[in-house]
N, C-alpha and C positions, 0 to 999 in steps of 0.2 A: 504494500500500500504506500501511496505517496505520504511523506511526512508532512503534517500540516504546517503551513507557513503563514501565520496570521498577518504578517506584515504585507504580504502581497495584496491583501484586501484594500490597503490604503495607498497603493502605488499610484493610482490616477490622481488622488488628492495631493500627494507629494510632488508629482510632476507639475501639476497646475500651480503649486505654490513655490516652485523652484526659483523663479526670478526674484521673489520677495524674501527668499531664505538663502542668504549667501553661505550659510554653513552647510548647505546640502551640496555634496559633490555629485556630479552626474557625468555619465559617458554614454553616448548613443551609438549603437552599432547595427550593422547588418550581420546577422548570425546564421551560420549553417552548422548543423550537428549531425553526425552519422556514427554508426558503430555496430557492434554485434555482441551478442551474449550466447555462449554455448554451455549447455549443461549435459553431462553424461552421468550415467548411473549403472550399477550392476548389483544384482541380488542373487545369493546362492544359499539356500537353506536345505541342508541334507536331511534325509529321513532319520527320525529318532526311533531306533528299534525298541526302546522301552515304552513308547507311547503308541498304543494301537490306533489312536485317532490322528496321528501325525502323518503327513505325506511330504516328500521332498518337493521343493519348488525352486524355480530359477527364472530369472528375467534380466533384461538389460534394455537400455534405450538412451535416447538423446533428444535434445530440443535446441534449436538455434533460432534466435530472434535477431533479424537484421532490421535496424531502425534508422530513420533519417527524417529531418525536418522537410516540410513541403516547400523547398526552395529557400532562399534567403529570407529571414524574418527580422523585423526591426525590434530591437530590445534596448532597454535602458538599464544601466547599472547605476545605483544610487547609494549614498552613504552619508549619514548625518545623525544628529541627536534624535530625530524622529524614527530612525531605523536602529536605535540603540547602538550606533556606531558600527554597525555591521553592514556589509554590502549585500544588497538584494538585487536580483535580476528579474525584471518584469517586462512583458507578461510571461506566463508559462509558455512553453514551446509546444506547438502542435505538429505532429508528423504522422508517418505511417510505419508499420512494422510488418515484415513477412515472417511468419512463424512456421517452422518446419519441424515436425516431430515424427519419430519412429520409435517403436518399442515392441518387445515380446515378453510374454509371461506365460508360464505353463506349470501345472502341478503334475508330478509324476503319477503314473497309474499304479499306485501301491495298494496292497490289501487294505480294505476299509470295511468296518462293521457298522452299518447304519443303525442297527438296533442299539449299539452301545454308544455311538458317537453322534447320531442324528443325521439328517440329510446332508449330502455333499454340497459344498458351496464353491463359488468361483475361485476364492483365494484360500481354500482349505484342502483337506485330503480327498481321496476318492477319484482322482483322475479327471475331474470336470473342470474345464476352463472355458470362459466365454470367448467366442470368436472375436478377433481384432478386426474392426471394420472401419475405423475412423482415423487412421494415421495418414497425414498428407501435409500439404502446405495451405496456409491461410494468410490473407492480407487484411489487416484491420488498422484502424486509427490508433494513435498513441499520444499520450500526454506526458510531457517531461518537465522537470523543474531544475534550475541551476541555483545553487545556494553557496555563498562563500562563508566558510567557518560555521558549519552546521551546529546548532545548539545541541549539546549533549549527544554527540555521535555515538552509535552503539559499538563502534570499533575504534581501535587506536589509530589516530591519524595526525598529520602535522597540524600545528596551530593555524598556519596559513594554507588553506586548501580550497579548491573549487570542487563542489560535490554535484553529482548527477543522480537524480532519482527519476523513475518513470513507471507508468503502468499502462496496460492496454485499455482502450476504451471498452465499455460493456459489449460483450459478444457471447455467443453460445459456447465457444470453446470446443475442445475435442471431447466428444461425448463418450467415446469408447476406444481409448488408446492408452496403453499402460504408461504410468507416470510415477516414478519415485516409490516403487514398491518396498515397503519395510524400512524406509530411511529416516523415520522420525521427522523432526522439523527440518525441512529443506527449503530451497528457494521457492518463491511464489511463481507458479507457472504462468501467471498473468502479468508479470512485470519484470523490472530490472532489479538486481541487487544494488544496494547503495554502493557507490564507488566515488573515488576522489583522485585528485592530482595536486601535489604541492604547487601553490600559486600565490604570489603577493598581489593583493587587489589594488595596490598603488598604481600598477601598470594600467588599470582601467581608466584612471583619471589623468594620466600623463598624455597630453594632447600631441606630444611628439611621436607617440606610438600609433602609427596609422593602422597597423594590423597586428593581431595577437592570435596565436595558436596554442591551444591547451589540449594535450593528449593524455587521457586518463585510462586507468586499467585497475583491475582487481581480480585476484584469484582466491577462491574459497574452496577448501576441501571438506567433505562431509564423511563421517564414519558412524556406523551403527552396527548392531549385531547382524552378521551375514550380509552387510551392505557397505558399498563404497560409492561416493559420488563426488563430482567436481563441477564448479561453475566458474567460468572465466568471462569477463567483460572487458572490452576495449572500445574506446570512443575518441573522436576528435572534434573539438569545438573550434571553429574559425570565426574570428570577429574582425570586421572591417569598419573602422571608425567613420561616422558620418557627421558627428557633432561632439 
C-alpha cells in the first residue's frame, strides 16, 4: 500500500502561496520515471511419513512489473516551514504497468485417508490441485509517489534519500495463478516494495542544475519454512528543470 503523505493534500495551496512565502523553496521539472520489479519464489514441502494427513507439495513462480510514467509529467519539489522542512514532490505520478506472472503448484499423489483427514483440498494432501488457468500478462494503470526523507522508514536507509512507492490501480488481478505459496509475509502482489536512493535534495533547488538523474534499487530476500523468495526493484527518475 502507498504510505500516506498528508502533506500532498496541501500542495496546491502551497504553490499558490509561493510568491508570498519567500521561505518556500521550489523547483519545477518535467519528470519521467521507469523501472521494473521482479519477484521469484520457490516452495518444497516433502511428505511427513509420520502424518497420515500430510502430502508432499512443491511450487515455484515469478512476477515482473514493468512500470513507467505516461510521458513527461510536470512536478514541483517544495520545501519550507509548511512542509516541516522536508521536500515533497507533487503531484503523484500516474503511469502504466505491465504485469507478467507465471507459476506452478502441485500436491503429490500420496496415500490419503479421507475418513481420518477429511476431504482433499487444493493446497493439502490427496493429490488434488486446481488447474492453473490465469497466468499471463496484464497492463493496468499505476500510481506512484516520490518522497524525500520518508518519515519513519520501515528499513534502514540514508538520512538523505529519495524514496519511491507505488501501487497498481484497482483491477481484478490474477484470479487463479499460484503466488507466494507458504512464504508468510511477502511482497504485495499489487504494488512496489518501498525503495530508495541516496540523494541530497539541495540539488533540486540549485537553478544551475538543469537536469538531474536518480537511479534507485533495492533487493529483499525472503525465507520461511520450505520456502525461499526474492524481490528486486530498479528504477530511474529523470528530471529536466523548467523553472
